[in-house]
C-alpha positions in Angstrom: 160.8 127.7 -63.7 164.5 127.0 -63.4 165.3 129.3 -66.3 163.2 132.1 -64.9 164.8 131.9 -61.5 168.3 132.2 -63.0 167.2 135.2 -65.0 165.8 136.9 -61.9 169.1 136.3 -60.0 171.1 137.8 -62.9 168.8 140.8 -63.1 169.0 141.4 -59.4 172.8 141.3 -59.5 172.9 143.6 -62.6 170.5 146.0 -60.8 172.9 146.3 -57.8 175.7 147.0 -60.3 173.6 149.8 -61.9 173.1 151.4 -58.5 176.8 151.6 -57.9 177.6 152.8 -61.4 175.0 155.5 -61.3 176.1 156.8 -57.9 179.7 157.0 -59.2 178.7 158.9 -62.3 176.6 161.4 -60.4 179.6 162.1 -58.1 181.9 162.4 -61.1 179.6 164.9 -62.7 180.0 167.2 -59.6 183.7 166.5 -59.2 185.0 167.1 -62.6 185.7 170.7 -63.6 183.7 172.0 -66.5 186.2 173.8 -68.7 186.1 172.6 -72.3 189.0 172.4 -74.6 188.9 174.9 -77.4 191.0 174.7 -80.5 193.5 177.6 -80.7 192.2 180.5 -82.7 194.8 183.1 -81.9 195.7 185.5 -84.7 199.2 185.9 -83.3 201.8 184.0 -85.2 205.6 184.1 -84.5 208.1 184.5 -87.4 210.9 182.6 -85.7 213.4 183.7 -88.3 212.8 187.3 -87.5 212.4 186.5 -83.8 215.9 185.0 -83.5 217.4 188.0 -85.3 215.7 190.4 -82.9 213.6 192.2 -85.6 210.1 193.4 -85.1 207.7 190.6 -86.1 204.2 189.4 -86.1 200.8 191.1 -85.7 200.9 194.3 -83.8 199.2 194.2 -80.4 199.9 190.6 -79.6 203.1 191.1 -77.7 205.7 193.8 -76.7 209.3 194.4 -77.6 211.6 191.7 -76.4 213.6 192.7 -73.3 215.2 189.3 -72.4 216.6 186.5 -74.4 216.2 183.8 -71.8 214.0 183.1 -68.8 214.9 180.5 -66.2 211.9 179.3 -64.2 213.0 177.2 -61.2 210.4 175.7 -58.9 212.5 174.5 -56.0 212.3 174.5 -52.2 215.7 176.0 -51.5 217.3 178.9 -53.3 220.8 178.2 -54.6 223.3 180.8 -55.5 223.3 180.7 -59.3 223.2 184.4 -60.0 226.9 184.4 -60.9 226.1 182.2 -63.9 223.6 184.7 -65.4 224.3 187.3 -68.0 222.5 190.6 -68.5 220.0 189.2 -70.9 218.7 186.5 -68.6 215.8 186.8 -66.1 215.8 184.5 -63.1 212.5 183.5 -61.4 212.6 181.4 -58.3 209.3 180.2 -56.7 208.0 177.6 -54.3 205.4 175.1 -55.5 203.6 175.3 -52.1 203.9 176.6 -48.6 204.2 174.8 -45.3 202.7 175.0 -41.8 204.7 175.4 -38.6 204.5 171.6 -38.2 205.8 170.8 -41.7 202.5 169.9 -43.2 201.4 171.0 -46.7 198.7 170.2 -49.2 195.8 171.9 -47.4 194.0 175.2 -48.3 195.3 177.4 -45.5 197.2 180.6 -46.4 200.4 179.1 -45.0 200.1 176.1 -47.3 199.0 177.8 -50.5 201.3 180.9 -50.3 204.9 180.6 -51.4 207.7 183.1 -52.1 208.5 184.5 -55.5 212.0 185.8 -56.2 212.8 187.6 -59.5 216.4 188.6 -60.3 218.2 190.2 -63.3 221.5 191.9 -63.7 219.7 194.4 -65.9 217.2 196.9 -64.3 213.7 195.5 -64.2 211.8 197.9 -61.9 211.5 201.6 -61.2 211.5 201.1 -57.4 214.4 202.9 -55.8 214.2 201.3 -52.4 213.2 198.0 -50.9 209.4 197.5 -50.5 207.9 196.7 -47.1 204.5 195.6 -48.4 204.4 192.9 -51.0 201.3 192.2 -53.1 200.2 188.6 -53.9 200.3 187.3 -57.5 198.9 184.0 -58.8 201.1 181.3 -60.3 199.1 181.6 -63.5 200.4 185.2 -63.7 203.9 183.9 -64.5 202.9 182.7 -68.0 201.8 186.0 -69.5 204.5 187.9 -67.7 207.3 185.8 -69.0 205.8 185.6 -72.5 205.7 189.4 -72.9 209.2 189.8 -71.4 210.5 187.4 -74.0 208.6 189.2 -76.8 206.3 186.2 -77.3 202.5 186.1 -77.7 200.6 185.1 -74.6 199.3 181.6 -74.8 195.8 181.4 -76.3 194.0 179.9 -73.2 195.8 182.0 -70.6 193.7 183.5 -67.7 196.6 185.0 -65.8 197.4 188.7 -65.5 200.8 190.2 -66.1 202.9 191.3 -63.1 202.9 195.0 -63.9 205.9 195.8 -61.7 208.1 194.2 -64.3 206.8 196.5 -67.1 207.2 199.9 -65.6 210.9 200.3 -66.4 212.3 200.6 -69.8 215.4 202.6 -71.0 213.5 205.0 -73.2 210.9 205.9 -70.5 213.0 206.2 -67.3 212.8 210.0 -67.6 209.0 210.2 -68.0 206.5 208.9 -65.5 203.7 209.1 -68.1 205.6 206.8 -70.5 206.2 204.3 -67.6 202.5 204.2 -66.9 201.7 203.9 -70.6 204.0 200.9 -70.9 202.2 199.2 -68.0 198.8 200.0 -69.7 200.1 198.6 -73.0 201.1 195.3 -71.3 197.7 195.1 -69.6 196.0 195.9 -73.0 197.7 193.0 -74.8 196.8 190.7 -71.9 193.2 191.8 -71.8 192.7 191.4 -75.5 194.2 187.9 -75.4 191.9 186.9 -72.6 188.9 188.4 -74.5 189.8 186.6 -77.7 189.9 183.3 -75.8 186.6 183.8 -74.0 184.9 184.8 -77.3 186.0 181.6 -79.0 185.1 179.6 -76.0 181.6 180.8 -75.9 181.1 179.7 -79.5 181.6 176.1 -78.4 180.1 176.1 -74.9 177.2 177.8 -73.1 178.3 177.4 -69.5 179.5 181.0 -69.0 177.0 183.8 -68.3 176.7 185.6 -71.6 175.1 188.7 -70.2 178.0 189.3 -67.7 180.5 188.6 -70.4 178.8 191.1 -72.7 179.0 193.8 -70.1 182.7 193.3 -69.5 183.4 193.2 -73.2 181.5 196.5 -73.6 183.8 198.0 -70.9 186.8 196.7 -72.7 185.7 198.3 -75.9 185.2 201.6 -74.1 188.7 201.4 -72.6 190.1 200.6 -76.0 188.5 203.7 -77.5 189.7 205.9 -74.7 193.2 204.6 -75.1 193.1 205.2 -78.9 192.0 208.8 -78.4 194.6 209.4 -75.7 197.4 208.1 -78.0 196.1 210.3 -80.8 196.2 213.3 -78.6 199.6 212.5 -77.1 201.6 211.6 -80.2 199.8 213.5 -83.0 198.4 216.6 -81.3 201.0 216.7 -78.5 198.3 217.1 -75.9 199.2 215.6 -72.5 196.7 217.3 -70.3 195.2 214.8 -67.8 197.1 212.1 -69.6 198.5 210.8 -66.3 195.0 210.5 -64.8 193.5 208.9 -67.9 196.3 206.3 -68.0 195.8 205.4 -64.4 192.1 205.0 -65.0 192.7 202.8 -68.0 195.1 200.7 -65.9 192.3 200.2 -63.4 189.8 199.3 -66.1 192.1 196.7 -67.7 192.9 195.2 -64.3 189.2 195.1 -63.4 188.3 193.5 -66.7 190.8 190.7 -66.3 190.0 190.2 -62.6 186.2 190.0 -63.2 186.7 187.8 -66.2 188.9 185.4 -64.3 186.5 185.4 -61.4 183.6 184.5 -63.7 185.6 181.7 -65.2 186.8 180.5 -61.8 183.3 180.4 -60.5 182.2 178.2 -63.3 185.3 176.1 -64.1 187.2 175.8 -60.8 184.2 175.3 -58.6 183.1 171.8 -57.6 179.4 171.0 -57.8 179.0 170.1 -54.1 175.3 169.2 -54.6 176.0 166.5 -57.2 179.0 165.2 -55.2 176.9 164.9 -52.1 174.0 163.4 -54.0 176.4 160.8 -55.5 177.7 159.9 -52.1 174.1 159.6 -50.8 173.2 157.3 -53.8 176.2 155.1 -53.1 175.2 154.7 -49.5 171.7 153.7 -50.6 173.4 151.1 -53.0 175.4 149.7 -50.1 172.2 149.5 -48.0 170.4 147.6 -50.8 173.5 145.3 -51.0 173.4 144.6 -47.3 169.7 143.8 -47.5 170.3 141.3 -50.3 173.0 139.6 -48.2 170.4 139.3 -45.3 167.8 137.6 -47.5 170.1 135.8 -49.9 168.4 132.5 -49.0 165.0 133.7 -50.1 166.4 134.9 -53.4 168.1 131.5 -54.0 164.8 129.7 -53.4 163.0 132.2 -55.6 160.9 133.6 -52.7 160.0 137.2 -53.3 158.1 138.4 -50.3 156.7 141.8 -49.5 159.9 143.3 -48.1 161.9 142.5 -51.2 159.3 144.3 -53.4 159.4 147.3 -51.1 163.2 147.6 -51.2 163.3 147.3 -55.0 160.5 149.8 -55.4 162.1 152.3 -53.0 165.5 152.0 -54.7 164.0 152.2 -58.2 162.1 155.4 -57.3 165.3 156.9 -56.0 167.2 155.8 -59.1 164.7 157.4 -61.4 164.7 160.6 -59.3 168.5 160.7 -59.4 168.6 160.5 -63.1 166.1 163.3 -63.4 168.2 165.4 -61.0 171.2 165.0 -63.3 169.3 166.7 -66.2 167.3 169.2 -64.2 170.3 170.6 -62.2 168.1 172.5 -59.8 168.9 173.2 -56.1 165.4 172.4 -55.0 165.5 169.1 -56.8 168.7 168.3 -55.1 167.2 169.0 -51.7 164.2 166.8 -52.5 166.7 164.1 -53.6 168.6 164.3 -50.3 165.3 164.0 -48.3 164.3 161.0 -50.5 167.7 159.4 -49.9 167.5 159.8 -46.2 164.0 158.3 -46.2 165.3 155.3 -48.3 168.1 154.8 -45.8 165.8 154.8 -42.8 163.3 152.5 -44.6 166.1 150.1 -45.6 167.6 150.1 -42.1 164.2 149.2 -40.6 163.5 146.5 -43.2 166.9 144.9 -42.6 166.4 144.9 -38.9 162.9 143.4 -39.1 164.0 140.8 -41.6 167.0 139.8 -39.6 164.9 139.5 -36.4 162.2 137.4 -38.1 164.7 135.1 -39.6 166.4 134.6 -36.3 163.1 133.8 -34.6 162.2 131.3 -37.3 165.5 129.6 -37.5 167.5 130.1 -34.3 171.2 129.7 -34.7 172.7 126.3 -33.7 175.5 127.3 -31.4 178.5 125.1 -31.5 181.8 125.0 -29.7 183.5 127.3 -32.1 180.7 129.4 -33.5 180.7 132.1 -30.9 184.5 132.5 -31.1 185.6 131.8 -34.6 182.7 133.3 -36.5 183.1 136.6 -34.6 186.9 136.5 -35.0 186.6 135.8 -38.7 184.3 138.7 -39.2 186.5 140.9 -37.0 189.8 140.2 -38.8 188.2 140.5 -42.2 186.5 143.8 -41.3 189.8 145.2 -39.9 191.7 144.3 -43.1 188.9 145.9 -45.3 188.8 149.0 -43.1 192.6 149.3 -43.3 192.5 149.2 -47.1 189.8 151.8 -47.2 191.4 154.2 -44.7 194.5 154.2 -46.8 192.6 156.4 -49.3 192.5 159.2 -46.8 196.3 159.8 -46.7 198.4 160.7 -49.6 201.3 158.8 -48.1 199.4 155.5 -47.8 197.9 156.0 -51.3 201.4 156.3 -52.7 202.5 153.1 -51.0 199.2 151.3 -51.4 201.1 148.4 -53.1 202.9 147.6 -49.9 199.7 147.9 -47.9 197.9 145.4 -50.2 200.8 143.0 -50.0 200.6 143.2 -46.2 196.8 142.7 -46.1 196.9 139.7 -48.5 199.6 137.9 -46.5 197.9 138.7 -43.3 194.7 137.0 -44.4 196.6 134.0 -45.8 198.5 133.3 -42.6 195.4 134.0 -40.5 193.6 131.1 -42.4 196.7 129.0 -41.8 196.6 129.7 -38.0 192.9 128.9 -38.0 193.5 125.5 -39.6 196.3 124.7 -37.1 194.1 125.6 -34.2 191.2 123.5 -35.5 193.5 120.5 -36.1 194.8 120.6 -32.6 191.4 121.0 -31.1 189.0 119.1 -33.4 188.4 115.5 -32.3 186.8 114.7 -35.6 190.0 115.2 -37.4 191.8 113.0 -35.0 189.2 110.3 -35.5 189.8 110.4 -39.2 193.4 109.5 -38.5 192.7 106.4 -36.3 193.9 104.2 -39.1 197.3 105.9 -38.8 197.3 105.7 -35.0 196.4 102.0 -34.8 199.5 100.0 -33.7 201.5 103.2 -33.2 203.3 104.1 -30.1 202.3 107.2 -28.1 205.3 109.0 -29.5 204.1 108.4 -33.0 201.1 110.7 -32.4 203.5 113.7 -32.8 204.6 112.4 -36.2 200.9 112.1 -37.2 200.3 115.7 -36.2 203.4 116.8 -38.0 202.3 115.0 -41.1 199.0 116.9 -40.9 200.4 120.3 -40.0 203.4 120.3 -42.3 201.5 120.3 -45.6 199.4 123.2 -44.3 202.4 125.3 -43.4 204.2 124.4 -46.6 201.1 125.3 -48.7 200.7 128.6 -46.8 204.4 129.4 -47.3 204.2 128.6 -51.0 201.2 130.9 -51.4 202.8 133.7 -49.5 206.0 133.3 -51.5 204.1 133.6 -54.8 202.4 136.7 -53.6 205.7 138.3 -52.5 207.4 137.5 -55.8 204.9 139.6 -57.6 206.5 142.7 -55.9 209.5 142.3 -58.3 207.2 143.3 -61.2 205.7 146.4 -59.8 206.1 149.7 -61.6 207.3 152.5 -59.3 205.4 155.7 -58.9 207.2 158.9 -59.4 206.9 159.5 -55.6 208.5 156.2 -54.9 211.6 156.8 -57.0 214.8 157.6 -55.2 218.3 158.4 -56.4 219.5 154.9 -55.4 216.8 153.3 -57.5 217.5 155.5 -60.5 221.3 154.8 -60.3 220.5 151.0 -60.0 218.3 151.1 -63.1 220.8 153.0 -65.1 223.6 150.6 -64.1 221.5 147.6 -65.0 220.7 149.1 -68.4 224.4 149.7 -69.1 225.6 146.3 -67.9 223.2 144.3 -70.2 222.7 144.9 -73.9 219.2 145.4 -75.3 219.3 142.4 -77.6 220.7 140.1 -74.9 218.1 141.3 -72.4 215.3 140.7 -74.9 216.5 137.1 -75.6 216.7 136.2 -72.0 213.3 137.7 -71.3 211.8 135.8 -74.2 213.0 132.4 -73.1 212.1 133.0 -69.5 208.6 134.3 -70.5 208.1 131.3 -72.8 208.8 128.8 -70.0 206.5 130.7 -67.7 203.7 130.7 -70.3 204.1 127.0 -70.9 203.7 126.3 -67.2 200.8 128.7 -66.9 198.7 126.9 -69.5 200.1 123.3 -69.0 199.2 123.0 -65.3 195.5 124.0 -65.5 195.1 121.9 -68.7 196.7 118.9 -66.9 194.2 119.3 -64.1 191.3 119.3 -66.5 192.7 116.1 -68.1 193.3 114.4 -64.8 189.7 115.3 -63.7 188.3 113.7 -66.9 187.0 117.0 -68.4 189.0 116.5 -71.7 187.5 113.1 -72.7 185.1 112.8 -75.6 184.9 114.5 -79.0 182.3 117.3 -78.5 183.3 120.7 -79.8 184.0 122.3 -76.4 186.4 119.5 -75.5 188.1 119.7 -78.9 188.6 123.5 -78.3 190.2 122.8 -74.9 192.4 120.1 -76.4 193.7 121.8 -79.6 192.7 125.4 -79.9 193.9 126.5 -76.5 197.4 125.1 -77.1 197.4 126.7 -80.6 196.6 130.1 -79.1 199.3 129.7 -76.5 201.9 128.8 -79.2 200.7 131.8 -81.2 201.3 134.1 -78.2 204.8 132.7 -77.8 205.6 133.4 -81.5 204.1 136.8 -81.2 206.4 137.6 -78.4 209.3 136.2 -80.4 208.4 138.4 -83.3 208.5 141.5 -81.2 212.0 140.6 -79.9 213.3 141.5 -83.4 215.0 144.8 -83.9 212.6 147.7 -84.5 213.9 148.2 -88.1 213.5 144.6 -89.0 210.0 144.4 -87.4 208.8 147.6 -89.3 210.1 146.2 -92.6 207.7 143.3 -92.3 204.2 143.5 -93.9 201.5 144.7 -91.5 199.6 141.4 -91.7 202.7 139.5 -90.6 203.1 141.8 -87.6 199.5 141.2 -86.4 198.3 137.8 -87.6 199.6 135.8 -84.6 197.7 138.0 -82.1 194.6 137.9 -84.3 194.8 134.1 -84.1 194.6 134.3 -80.3 191.5 136.6 -80.5 189.8 134.4 -83.0 190.4 131.3 -80.9 189.1 132.9 -77.8 185.9 134.1 -79.6 185.2 130.8 -81.3 185.9 128.8 -78.1 183.6 131.1 -76.1 180.8 130.8 -78.6 181.1 127.0 -78.7 181.1 126.9 -74.9 177.9 129.0 -74.7 176.2 126.5 -77.0 177.7 123.3 -75.4 178.9 124.2 -71.8 179.4 120.7 -70.4 183.0 119.2 -70.3 181.7 115.7 -69.5 181.9 112.5 -71.5 179.6 109.4 -71.0 181.3 106.3 -72.3 179.1 104.2 -74.5 178.2 100.7 -73.2 179.8 97.7 -74.9 178.0 94.4 -74.1 177.0 93.6 -70.5 178.4 95.3 -67.5 177.9 93.4 -64.2 179.3 96.1 -61.8 180.3 99.7 -61.6 184.1 100.1 -61.9 185.8 101.6 -58.8 187.8 104.8 -59.0 191.1 102.9 -58.9 190.4 101.0 -62.1 190.8 104.0 -64.4 193.0 107.0 -63.9 190.7 109.4 -65.6 187.5 108.0 -64.1 185.9 110.5 -61.8 182.3 109.5 -61.3 180.1 106.4 -61.1 176.5 106.2 -60.0 175.7 109.5 -58.3 173.2 110.1 -55.6 170.9 112.1 -58.0 170.5 109.1 -60.3 170.3 106.6 -57.4 167.6 108.5 -55.6 165.4 108.4 -58.8 165.5 104.6 -58.9 163.4 102.4 -56.6 164.7 99.2 -55.0 162.7 97.2 -57.5 164.4 98.8 -60.4 167.8 98.1 -58.9 166.8 94.5 -58.2 165.6 94.2 -61.8 169.0 95.4 -63.0 170.8 92.8 -61.0 168.4 90.0 -62.0 168.9 90.8 -65.7 172.6 90.5 -65.1 173.4 93.9 -66.7 174.2 97.2 -65.1 172.6 100.3 -66.5 175.0 102.6 -64.6 176.9 104.8 -67.1 180.6 105.5 -66.9 180.8 109.3 -66.9 184.1 111.3 -67.0 184.4 114.8 -65.7 181.1 114.9 -63.8 182.7 115.5 -60.5 184.3 118.7 -61.8 181.6 119.8 -64.1 181.3 123.3 -62.6 184.9 123.9 -61.6 186.1 122.5 -64.9 183.9 125.1 -66.8 185.4 127.9 -64.7 188.9 126.7 -65.2 188.4 126.3 -68.9 187.0 129.8 -69.4 189.7 131.1 -67.1 192.3 129.7 -69.5 190.6 131.6 -72.3 190.8 134.8 -70.3 194.4 134.1 -69.6 195.2 133.8 -73.3 193.9 137.4 -73.9 195.4 138.9 -70.7 198.8 137.3 -71.3 198.9 138.7 -74.8 197.9 142.2 -73.6 200.2 142.3 -70.6 203.2 141.2 -72.7 206.1 138.8 -72.3 207.8 140.8 -69.5 204.9 140.0 -67.1 204.6 136.2 -67.9 206.4 135.3 -64.6 204.1 137.5 -62.6 201.1 135.8 -64.3 202.5 132.4 -63.3 202.9 133.6 -59.7 199.2 134.7 -59.7 198.0 131.3 -61.0 200.3 129.5 -58.5 199.1 131.7 -55.6 195.5 131.0 -56.5 196.1 127.3 -56.6 197.9 127.1 -53.2 195.3 129.3 -51.6 192.4 127.2 -52.9 194.1 124.1 -51.4 194.6 126.0 -48.2 191.0 127.1 -48.2 189.8 123.6 -48.9 191.6 122.3 -45.9 190.1 125.0 -43.8 186.6 124.2 -45.0 187.1 120.5 -44.1 188.8 121.1 -40.8 186.8 124.1 -39.4 183.4 122.7 -40.0 181.7 125.0 -37.5 182.8 128.2 -39.3 181.4 130.1 -42.3 184.7 130.8 -44.1 183.3 132.6 -47.2 184.0 136.1 -45.8 187.7 135.6 -44.7 188.3 133.5 -47.8 186.9 136.1 -50.1 188.7 138.9 -48.3 192.0 137.1 -48.7 191.1 136.4 -52.4 190.3 140.1 -53.0 193.5 141.2 -51.2 195.5 139.0 -53.5 193.6 140.6 -56.4 194.6 144.1 -55.2 198.2 143.0 -54.8 198.5 141.5 -58.3 197.1 144.7 -59.7 200.4 146.2 -58.8 202.2 142.9 -59.6 201.0 143.1 -63.2 203.0 146.3 -63.6 200.3 148.9 -62.9 199.9 151.9 -60.6 197.0 154.2 -60.0 198.5 157.1 -62.0 197.7 158.5 -65.4 201.3 157.9 -66.8 201.0 154.3 -65.8 198.3 153.6 -68.4 199.6 151.3 -71.0 198.1 152.7 -74.2 200.2 150.3 -76.3 197.8 147.6 -75.3 195.3 149.0 -77.8 197.6 148.1 -80.7 198.3 144.5 -79.8 197.2 142.6 -82.9 196.2 145.8 -84.7 198.0 148.4 -86.7 197.3 152.0 -87.4 194.8 154.5 -85.9 191.4 153.5 -84.5 188.2 155.1 -85.8 186.0 153.3 -83.2 187.3 154.0 -79.7 185.3 151.3 -77.9 187.5 148.3 -78.7 190.8 150.0 -77.9 189.3 151.3 -74.7 188.3 147.7 -73.8 191.8 146.4 -74.5 193.4 149.1 -72.4 191.0 148.5 -69.6 191.6 144.7 -69.8 195.4 145.4 -69.6 195.0 147.7 -66.6 192.6 145.5 -64.6 193.8 142.1 -65.7 194.1 141.0 -62.0 190.5 142.1 -61.3 189.2 140.2 -64.3 191.2 137.0 -63.6 190.6 136.8 -59.8 186.9 137.8 -60.0 186.1 135.2 -62.7 187.9 132.4 -60.7 186.4 133.4 -57.4 183.6 130.7 -57.6 186.4 128.2 -57.1 186.2 129.2 -53.4 182.9 127.4 -53.3 183.6 124.6 -55.8 187.3 123.6 -55.0 186.6 122.2 -51.6 184.2 119.7 -53.2 186.9 118.4 -55.6 190.0 116.3 -54.8 192.9 118.7 -54.7 196.4 117.3 -54.7 197.1 118.6 -51.1 193.6 118.5 -49.6 193.0 115.1 -51.2 196.1 113.8 -49.5 195.1 115.0 -46.1 191.4 114.0 -46.5 191.2 110.8 -48.6 187.7 109.5 -49.4 186.7 106.8 -47.0 185.6 103.5 -48.5 182.4 103.4 -46.5 181.0 106.7 -47.9 178.1 106.8 -50.3 180.4 107.9 -53.0 182.4 110.9 -53.9 180.4 113.4 -56.0 182.7 116.3 -56.4 181.1 119.6 -57.2 178.2 117.7 -58.8 176.8 117.8 -55.3 176.0 121.4 -56.0 173.6 120.3 -58.7 171.9 117.9 -56.3 171.4 120.9 -53.9 170.7 123.7 -56.3 169.1 126.1 -53.8 172.2 125.8 -51.6 174.4 126.3 -54.6 172.6 129.4 -55.7 172.6 130.7 -52.2 176.4 130.3 -52.0 176.8 131.9 -55.4 174.6 134.9 -54.6 176.3 135.3 -51.2 179.7 135.3 -52.9 178.6 137.8 -55.5 176.9 140.1 -53.0 179.8 140.0 -50.6 182.2 140.9 -53.5 179.9 143.7 -54.5 179.7 145.0 -50.9 183.5 145.0 -50.4 184.1 146.7 -53.7 181.2 149.1 -53.1 182.6 150.1 -49.7 186.1 150.7 -51.2 184.5 152.8 -53.9 182.5 154.8 -51.3 185.6 155.3 -49.1 187.6 156.4 -52.1 184.9 158.9 -53.1 184.7 160.4 -49.6 188.4 160.7 -49.4 188.5 162.4 -52.8 185.8 164.8 -51.6 187.7 165.7 -48.5 190.9 166.2 -50.4 189.3 168.1 -53.3 191.4 171.2 -52.4 194.5 169.3 -51.7 197.7 170.2 -53.5 198.0 166.7 -55.0 194.3 166.1 -55.7 194.8 165.8 -59.5 198.0 163.7 -59.2 197.1 161.3 -56.4 193.5 161.3 -55.2 191.5 162.0 -58.4 193.4 159.3 -60.4 193.0 156.9 -57.5 189.2 157.5 -57.6 189.1 156.9 -61.4 191.1 153.6 -61.0 188.9 152.5 -58.1 185.7 153.2 -60.0 186.8 151.4 -63.2 188.2 148.6 -61.1 184.8 148.2 -59.3 182.9 148.3 -62.6 185.2 145.6 -64.0 184.6 143.4 -61.0 180.8 143.9 -61.3 180.9 143.0 -65.0 183.1 139.9 -64.5 181.0 138.7 -61.6 177.9 138.8 -63.8 179.9 136.9 -66.4 180.9 134.0 -64.1 177.4 133.9 -62.5 175.9 133.6 -66.0 178.4 130.9 -66.9 177.6 128.7 -63.9 173.9 129.1 -64.3 174.3 128.2 -68.0 176.2 125.0 -66.9 173.5 124.2 -64.4 170.8 124.5 -67.0 172.7 122.3 -69.5 173.4 119.8 -66.8 169.7 119.6 -66.0 168.9 118.8 -69.6 171.6 116.2 -69.6 170.4 114.4 -66.6 166.8 114.5 -67.9 168.0 112.7 -71.0 170.0 110.2 -68.9 166.8 109.2 -67.0 
């Protein structure tokens, strides 16, 4: 029964993950443009030897005679006087990249924002116009490419869809006396352009079927007719010297070529440059349904933890599954009527889920009315309010390109805000909570009234120091950020160049290596020291041996791998390939072996064998590594007669067990060390200090959160604690040297420990993803410590709250095993809340991307941010399933262990 319940919980969490993933993929299908990449099949080839000498070259009909040697294309906001630097063979083009409204805004789709000036200048004649024009026609930016190509005597790029600017082709020295020849020169430029476009579309349709073939065929037939008319006209003009109606025919041909290119471009634009609003809206609707299902699970999390599946749960799952199946069908059918039915079904699901959530919440409130305490009405509301404001602030940042660009500063502000809020809450509770004062009566006995202030200071000072240390570690991560292009200033560039000049490359690598090595030693020594002090490294089972010996071996291999890559490039390349990769491969093998062994034997506990008679249970002070003694679970299974029989026989049957008080948290920390091995290797030596800052920030926050749980007993702190934890995760995404931009992707991570090209793309993609989202992986996997750490004896929280001698006995996080329904409820609540926060951020990012789909910077700022947020959420979902499966596996193994102990 226990195993089936755990499987159902895992399946439920996985199902919610699938809902979010499917919704994101449906939106992505509608958002991405559909133009495929086609290998170049142009028959135009440039003979650069002849081109440089100015001779005629190449295939006839691909280009025109060269008129300029150089073309300067400047995209600037202000025109500078550089015409004096030009010669007669240079063409100057000055254009704006965007326009601007009267208030200074840009990036929208209004005519003021998308129109910009175009200035073309040459000291040689370039047009037949004799006087300034009063009416200016509009050209597209894509028209610059074919125009400049033909003016330089080069073939038009294969995949071009722009049309030449004909005003620049009317004038030429040999046709200035003949208007017919001027028009013919324009027609010839349009003909080359039209044939290039037709060649591209023909090859494109061989690889894709998204263009309407019947419309393309009609246009190609018109182009063939125009080609035949032009051929007959040229024959009549140059062979038979017949120029009757030549002027009118050329003008007609000019219109036909223009219409061909315009209609072809409009067909392509309709298919390629048009968003599928139906799929985008359907994806947003699906994500809203996923959020609603997530909220429902949070409302009935207690029923799920107790394996109670009532009628409302079945209805919610059935409704969402039907919508899921219908959505998948809609993706393949691509029918407008199916989309309309899908929207109606989605609205029905939302209304049904809202009613079910309302009814379920009301029934639960009637069955179990809330126990109102002194602080429940104030602090629970305030906790929720502050947490909601911080989450809303992080989501609203997606709707502004300025905030998206500086999202690293915003995440730093949010994380520190939540950390200091929890500190302020602890201080308030300490000053107001009488229970905490009663726990310090031993300190107050015999003290003067003035000593009370010292006692309060001794209680508050560790809290403030812990918060300051956590905040400092978070802030130090800002030193390892990678600047976006929009964040770079001239001062920063000058500073970087000066630092590069002042320090030699070899010297910098040496210093970086020694600093990184020291940071790595601390990163792995401190958690391993905690495992040893908690008694989790006693015994000789395979899991403990891996933690003792294989983890240090992998850490040393990482350090030597970093040292190897500090060698000069020539020296490193001269080494055999296996020597370049073997150290990293050792780390991978250690992690895989240790993970497999942990799956088989997940308990880091050791029961000392009995030697002779034992007349009493040793106290905790008799052995430094002794964590447990007789726990309440074993005591409750024995009757008073059995206990009396033990005493009469003069022998105690109570085993001495090491590591039982941290059996769950020890498993999380141990697997976290395995993740750290891989992530440290992928991130590189330069980020070792930032990794140490992340580990230290998590430790100090866990101590602070443990103090808050023990002081503020009337508050449910999972939400503010988890929000603070996730804010730190978002902050260290930037602290690990990443930005939500395409150039920031560290593709070199795919070759850490491997050499050469990859045939299978799955493993390198996983390595690159692990590098990019190392913070999400690490923080998500360690998030269960928010539940488990307050049960353990932390260095700081244990000092403030020592175990009282009269208690039944300290159990550590083993108490979670004795209260498995509560433990599962807390775990499911933690996972569901994490999913909900990440789902809301994903939904907000998608809505912001939809709103800004026509923004000037959509493909540089908003679209990459959506991709990063989607993959980040998927990574969090996957790792949350991993830690949930890990803890449930430990719980199952612990159940078997206690059964054997009985």
